[in-house]
C-alpha positions as CSV (number, residue, x, y, z in Angstrom):
1,M,-39.7,18.7,-19.7
2,E,-38.9,15.4,-18.8
3,K,-38.9,13.7,-15.5
4,K,-35.9,13.6,-13.6
5,L,-35.3,9.8,-12.8
6,T,-34.8,9.2,-9.0
7,Y,-33.3,6.0,-7.3
8,R,-36.3,4.3,-7.5
9,D,-36.9,4.5,-10.7
10,Y,-34.0,2.9,-11.6
11,A,-34.6,0.4,-9.2
12,H,-38.0,-1.0,-10.6
13,Y,-36.2,-1.3,-14.1
14,A,-32.7,-3.3,-12.4
15,N,-35.7,-5.8,-11.0
16,L,-36.8,-6.2,-14.8
17,S,-35.7,-9.8,-16.5
18,S,-33.3,-9.7,-19.2
19,A,-35.9,-10.3,-21.8
20,E,-38.0,-7.4,-20.8
21,L,-35.0,-5.2,-20.7
22,A,-34.2,-6.2,-23.8
23,R,-37.5,-5.3,-25.1
24,Q,-37.0,-1.3,-24.0
25,C,-33.5,-1.4,-25.7
26,E,-32.7,-0.6,-29.0
27,A,-29.9,-2.1,-30.3
28,E,-27.4,-1.1,-33.3
29,A,-24.5,-3.3,-34.9
30,F,-21.5,-1.8,-36.3
31,R,-17.8,-2.6,-37.1
32,A,-15.6,-2.3,-34.0
33,T,-12.2,-1.0,-34.2
34,G,-8.7,-1.6,-32.8
35,P,-7.2,-4.8,-32.9
36,G,-8.6,-8.0,-34.7
37,G,-7.8,-7.4,-38.2
38,Q,-9.5,-8.7,-41.2
39,G,-12.3,-10.7,-39.0
40,V,-12.7,-6.9,-37.2
41,N,-13.0,-5.2,-40.5
42,T,-15.8,-7.6,-42.1
43,T,-18.4,-8.5,-39.8
44,D,-20.7,-5.8,-37.9
45,S,-19.6,-7.9,-34.7
46,A,-19.9,-4.1,-32.4
47,V,-23.3,-3.8,-30.4
48,R,-24.6,-0.2,-28.9
49,M,-28.0,-0.6,-26.6
50,R,-29.5,2.1,-25.5
51,H,-32.5,1.8,-22.7
52,V,-34.9,4.3,-23.9
53,P,-36.7,5.0,-20.6
54,T,-33.5,5.5,-19.1
55,D,-31.7,6.9,-22.2
56,I,-28.5,4.5,-21.0
57,T,-26.4,3.6,-23.6
58,V,-23.4,1.5,-23.4
59,V,-21.4,-0.5,-25.9
60,S,-19.6,-3.7,-26.6
61,R,-17.0,-4.9,-28.7
62,E,-15.5,-7.5,-26.6
63,S,-16.5,-10.7,-28.2
64,R,-16.2,-11.5,-32.3
65,S,-20.0,-12.6,-32.0
66,Q,-22.3,-10.2,-32.3
67,L,-25.1,-12.2,-30.0
68,R,-22.3,-11.9,-27.3
69,N,-22.1,-8.6,-27.6
70,R,-25.9,-8.0,-27.4
71,E,-25.9,-10.2,-24.1
72,R,-22.7,-8.1,-22.5
73,C,-24.9,-5.1,-23.7
74,L,-27.5,-6.0,-21.5
75,E,-25.4,-6.9,-18.6
76,K,-23.8,-3.6,-18.3
77,I,-27.1,-2.0,-19.0
78,H,-28.4,-4.1,-15.6
79,A,-25.5,-2.8,-13.5
80,E,-25.6,0.6,-14.3
81,L,-29.5,0.2,-13.2
82,A,-28.1,-1.7,-10.0
83,R,-25.6,1.3,-9.3
84,R,-28.2,4.1,-10.2
85,S,-30.6,2.5,-7.6
86,R,-29.1,2.3,-4.8
87,R,-30.4,5.1,-2.3
88,P,-27.7,7.8,-1.5
89,K,-26.3,8.4,1.8
90,K,-28.1,10.6,3.3
91,R,-26.2,14.2,4.1
92,H,-25.2,15.8,7.6
93,A,-24.1,19.1,8.0
94,T,-20.9,19.5,10.0
95,K,-18.5,22.6,11.2
96,P,-14.8,22.2,10.3
97,T,-13.3,21.6,13.7
98,R,-10.7,24.3,14.9
99,A,-7.3,22.8,14.1
100,S,-8.5,22.5,10.4
101,V,-9.7,26.6,10.4
102,R,-6.3,27.3,11.9
103,R,-4.4,25.4,9.5
104,R,-6.2,26.9,6.7
105,L,-6.2,30.2,8.0
106,D,-1.6,29.9,8.9
107,E,-1.8,28.7,4.8
108,K,-3.4,31.8,4.0
109,G,-1.3,33.9,5.8
110,R,1.8,31.7,4.2
111,R,0.4,32.2,0.6
112,A,0.2,36.1,1.5
113,A,3.8,36.6,2.6
114,V,4.6,34.6,-0.5
115,K,2.7,37.3,-2.8
116,R,3.9,40.0,-0.9
117,L,7.4,39.0,-1.5
118,R,6.7,39.1,-5.1
119,R,5.9,42.8,-5.5
120,H,8.1,45.6,-6.5
121,P,10.7,46.4,-3.6
122,G,8.8,50.5,-3.4
123,M,5.4,48.8,-2.9
124,N,6.2,46.1,0.2
125,E,4.8,48.5,3.0
């Protein structure tokens, strides 16, 4: 079984340089779909890149240049690593307020009344 990564692990990868990050990635070029005409149909300019240690996969097909799409993929991986590296907010147990409990129960009563009216006339008692 694989070890689950924590925000600290992602922070480690987020601090790597672009060159080090690129060495940890597998890149695959393919033909992009969509608008662009013959230029899109003939060149393998779109890039799919996977960061092997974290299994983050991104795709870039914005540019007609494969090199630019590779750079864009690295930027996307770096941004995702930075997003995942943020420490999660501490959760605090809370109780619902009296007003919210009352509103919930009032709504439940209204809903029950609506359903009661849907019953067969002989069953309303």
